[in-house]
N, C-alpha and C positions, 0 to 999 in steps of 0.2 A: 722979212717974215720967215723965210725959209731958214735963216740962220738961228732965229729964236727957237723954232721948233727943234732944231738939231741940239741946241743947248738943253732944252727941257728933256729931251730923250736921253741925253748923256747923264743928266742929273738923276733921272729915274733909274738908270742902269747902275749908277754908283750907289744909290740908296738901296737898291735891291741886293747888290753885292754885299754891302755892309750888314744889312738885316740877315741875309743868308749866313754870313760868317758868324754873326752873333748867335743865331739859332743853332748852327753847327757846334759852336763852342759850348752853348748851354746843354746841348744833347750829350756831348762828351763829358761835361763836368757835373751833370745832374747827380751822378753817383756820389759826388763829394758834398752834396748839399744835405742829404738825408741818409739816415742809417736805420735799418730794421733790427730791432732787439727781439730775439727769440725768447720764448717763455723759459727755456732751460739754460739761458746764457746770461752772462754779465758783459757789458760793453764799456770799455774805457776809451774816451775820445780826448785826444790832445789837440788843443787849439793851435791853428797854424802860426799865429804871430806871437801870442803870449806864452804858449806852451802849457797853459793851464790844463790839468787833468780833471775830467768829469766822468762820473760813474753812473751808469744806467742799468737798472735791474728789472724794471717793469717792462712787460712785452708791449711792442708798438713801434711807431716811427718816431725818431728824434732828430733834431737838427745837427748836422755834422759840420756844415759851413767850411768845407774843404779841410777839416782837421783829420788827424790820423785816428782810425777806429781799430781797436784790438778786442777780439772776442775771447771770452773764457767760459768754459762749462761750469755751471754751478756745482755739478757732481760728475765725476768721471771714474773710470776703472783703469788702474795702472797695472800693466802686465809685465812680469819679469820671468820670461820663459824663452824657449828656443823656437817659437813659431816665426815663420817668415825668414828673411835673410839674416837678421841680426840675432845673436845669442845673448839674451839679456838675463839668463839664469845667474844666480848669485852664489859665489863660492863660500864654503864654511869649513872650519876645522874643529873637530870634536876634541874632548879632553884626553882621548886615547890615541891622539895623533892621526886618526883617520880623517879623510877629507871627502867632500861631496859638493854637489851643486844643487841648489834648490830652485824649483820653478813654481810660480803661482801668480796670484793677483791680489790686489787690495783696492777697495773703493775709498775715494777721498772726496771731501766736500769743501768747497771754497768758503771763506768767511763772507758774511753779507754786510760787514761794516765798511763804509766808504774808505776810511783811513787805512784799514788793513788791506783792502784791495789795491789802493793806490801805492801802499808800501811794497806789496808783492810785485805790482806792475813796474814800479820804479827799479826794482832789483833784477827781476827776471825778464820782463818785457813781453813774454808770450807763454801760452799754455805748454808748448813743447819744452821750452827752457825750464819752466817751472817743474815739469815732471822729471826731466833729465838731471837737473842740478839740485833739486830740493827733495822731491818724493823718492826718487831712486836712491840718491845718496843716503838718505835717512834710513830707508829699508835695508840697504847694504850694511850700514853700521849696526843696526839692530840685530841682523842675522849673524854678523861677525861676533858680536858680544854675547850672543846666545849660545854659540857653538861650545865654548869651554864649560858650560853649565851641565853638560851631559856627554855620555859616550856615544859611539856610533850605534851600538846595539840599542841603547835607550832611545835614541832618536827615531828608530824605525819600529820600536816595540812599545814598551810600557810608558814612555814619555812623549809619544807622538802628539797627542792633543796638548800636552804641556808646552811643547815646542812652539806651537802656533800661538798660544797665550803669551809666552815670553817675548816673541818677536813683535807681536802687535802692541803689547804694553810698553815696551821700550821705544818703539817707533812713535807712539802717540804721546808718551809722557817723558821720555828720557832714559838713557842707558843707566844700568844699575852700578852702584858701588859694590865691588867684589873683593874677596880676599882669596889667595891661593894657599892650598894645603897639600902636603905630600902624604898619601895614605897607602896602606898595603891592600892589595886586591888580588883575587885569583883570576888568572886568565881563563875565560870560558872555553877556549879551544885546547890549550896545552894543559890546563889544570895546574900550572905553576904559579906560585905567588910572585907578584911583582909590585914595584912602587909606581904609583901614578899620581899625577898632579890634578887635583880637582879645584874648581872655583865655586865659592859659596857667595850668595847674595847677602849683603849687610842690611840690617834692619835697625830702626830706632825703636828700641824695646819700650821706651817710655810712652811715645806717641803711637806706637804700633804701625809705623809707616816704613815703606821701603826707601832706603837711601839711594840717591841718584847722583851720578857725576855731574850732570847738567840737565837743564830743562830742554825738552825736545824743541827744535826750531819750528816744527809743525804746530806745536801748542802755542808758541810765541806768536805765530802768524794767524792763529785761529783756524787752522786747517784740522779737520777731524778725520780719523780713519775708522773703517768698519769692514766687516766681512773679509778678513784676511783668509785666503785659501791657498793651501799648498797642493799643487797638482802632482808633484813628484819630487823624489830625492834620488839623485844619481850618485852613488858612492863610487869611490875608486876601486880598482880591481882587487886590491888587497882586502879592503873592507867587504866587498861583495863576496869574496871567497870565505871570509870569516862568517859573514851572515848566512851563507849557504851551509857552511859546516854547522853553525849553531842551529840552523833550521832543521837539518837532518838529525842532529843530536836531540833536539827538542821533539822531533817527530818520533824518534826511536823511544825516547823516554815516555812520551805520551802513549805510544803503541804498547810499550811494556806495562804502563799503568793501566791502560784499557784492558789488556789481557789479564792482568792481575785482578782488576775489578770484575772482569767477566768470570774469572775462576771463582772469586769470592761470591759473586752473584749465583753461580751455579751451585756452589756449596750451600749457600743460604737457601737456594731453591730446593735442593735435595733435602736439606734439614727441615725446611718448612713443609715439603711434601710428606716427609716422614712423620712430622708432628701432626700434619693433617690426617694422615692415614691412622696414626695411633689414636688421635682424637676421635676419628670416625669409628674405629674398632671399639674404643671405650664407650662411645655413645651407643653403638650397636648393642654392646653388653648391657649398658644402662637401660636401653629400650627393652631388651629381653627380661632383665631383672624387674623392670617396671611392669612389664606384662605379667610376669610370674607373681609379683606382689599383688597386682590387680586381681589376677585370677584367685590367688590365695585369699585375698580380702573378700572376693565374691563368694568363695567356698565357705569362708568363716561366717559371712553374713547369712548364706543359705543354711548353714548348720545352726546358726543362732535362731533363724526363722523356724527350722525344723524342731529345735528344742522348744521354742515358744509354742509351736503347733502341738507338739507332744504334751507339753504342760497343759495346754488348753484342752487337748483330747482327754488327758488324764482327769482333769477337773470335770470335763463333761461326763466322763464315765462314772466318776465318783458321784457327781450330782445325779446322774441317771440312776445309779445303784441306790443312792440314798432316797431318791424319789420312788423307785420301785419298792424298796423296803418299807418306806413310809406308806406307800399305797397298799402293800400287802398287810401291813400292820393295821391300817385303818379298816381294810376289808375284814380281817380277823376280828377286830374289835366290833365291827358291825354285826357279824353272823355267828360269833362265838367260835370261830375257826371250824365251822361245820364241815367244810369241804375237806380240810386236812384230816380231820378226825375220821370222816367217812372213808377217805382213801386209806388211812392207816388200818381201820377196822376191816376193810375189804381185803387188804393184803394179809391181815392176820387170819381171817376166815379162809382165805385161799390156801394159806400154808396149813391150817388145821385140817381142812378136808383133804388136802393132798396127802397129809400124813395118815389120815384115817383110811384113805383108799389103799394105802400100803399095809394096813393092819391085817395080820393073818389069823387072829384068834376068833372066837365066837362073838358075834355081835349081839345075839339074843342070850340073855342070862339062862343058864341051865341050873335047875334045882336038883340037887342030889341029896340023897339021904345022908344025914350027918352033916349037912352043910350048916355053916354058921349064919346063913341068910344075908351075907354081904354081896354086893354087886361085883362084877368082874372089873378087872383093871381098865379095860376099854371103856366101859360104861362110866367108870369113875373119871377117866380122862375127858370124855365128852361132857360130862357134867361140869368139870372144872373149866373147860374152854367156853362152855355156854355161860357160866357165871362170869368169866372174864369179859366176854363180849357184852354181856348185859352191863357190866360195870363200865366198860368203855363207852357205851352209848349214853350211860347216865353220868358221864364225867361232867365236871363243872366246865361250863363254856367260857369262863373268863380267861383272858389271855394273860399269861404271867408276865 
């Protein structure tokens, strides 16, 4: 009995040990059973025995079954700069023999086709190898082929934005077919004429397309580029000196132009001020003239009104005279002009008696012997005046 119990106890110990070993094995190998796919990633799992490659793009847990899982970002930023320990800036040579290094970044997107992903994974095997051997190599080639299309000065000045366009276009679609030409140009520093070699892009004039040496491998694999950005261009010392000299010369020219424009502006300002003052003086005279014209016009109108008033007054007086004459005529016609006649007779009588008062002779007739019996002159005069008065009183009363 005791022996049996010992055997059972030993058996339990062995079973516990086996189960524990299995559990420990499962705990260490559970990571190989399932794989978590992130929303922004692509996971390629290689089966452990068959080597079959499976692609997973939807987020969630997938069965790994102890296969090898490789993660790729659906979209990533590739940097070619000097940050960190490694200098990944890219060298370039311009058509004027100047050199420089370009730093920047570009965003790339992985294809979502399973065949393209498997093809990329089969060739490069990892995200790091993909960036180093494909993305970086392609960007370097594009920058290298872009350099001869412009000079050092053009790359930092008038063609800076064009530089970015050329690099991105060649990296995404393929490098251009080009042709070299020797042309005469003036050195911006020395002012001397020199011969330089320029490179021109070739075009299909019939189809209106840019000719390319080859299709970009990125395009072949379905990788797309976007948002190429240049952080900086570090030129060699010789080019930097030329750039600085050109910058100073440009500044001097711009300063001279600014001063010239300022002088022109001052001249224009003075001219305009003179014109304004002349116009102001002219308008002042115009105002004075206008006032004088207005005043003269007012005086003319007043004179016209005075003439009209005088004409009216004249007509009034004429009418009044005609009325008074008509009135007197009617009165005379009514009483036979008695008043006028009496006034005349009274004046005549007054004159007669005034004359008689001054008579110095005898008023009473004197009879003398031998007299012819005639009255004296005075008496005769009185008789005549009396006869005249009587005649006046007895005049016809009709108005002539």
